[in-house]
C-alpha angles and dihedrals in degrees: 000000000000090000089056093050091049092049091049091051093049089049091054093047090050092050090051092048090050100042104023103041093157093057093043090051088051092052093043091051093049091047094046086077089062127074107254095032096187093054094049090045088059089047094051094044090052088050091053088045091054106037110353138071095311092056091062096055118103094220112145095209091054091049091053090049087050092052094046093048089048089052094047090050090050093051090046093054093044100044096079090048093048090048092051088050092052092045090051091048091048095048094051 
């Protein structure tokens, strides 16, 4: 599950880099002042994706990516709970 979340995040960053180069450059320039620049670029891009400039855009592809990421996060949070419920049912 963590692998899927990581791949989804990387895919979102690649999409932004390809279709929104100005926003990518802005985030990259801000992160170049920090130590591992590539890591902070992704963090700043995801922050923009969630609550910054990119969150305001009406791009259908970005909205689909946002929906898929939300769904993956929800499954990630629910999976331990569901596993506990299944184990409890099996043991009784």
